C-alpha positions, 0 to 999 in steps of 0.5 A: 492843385497842391491840396489834391497833390498832398491827398494823392501822395498820402493815399499812395503811401497809405496803400503802399507801405503795408505791402512792403517787407523792407525798404532801404536806400540803394545809392546816394541821393542827388540833390537839386542844385538851386538857391531858392528851395532844396530837394531831391532829384534822385533817391535810389531805393531797394524794396521787397514786397510781402 
């Protein structure tokens, strides 16, 4: 499960990043409200392709 998910995310970014001209945040991130683990609920971004 977790190993496959890491491999999928790695493959996704390996293919995506060379196709991007630019990427930037377009708003404030929203954090997950929890006492056990931290993380992002939303991370708005703006991008343009090459």
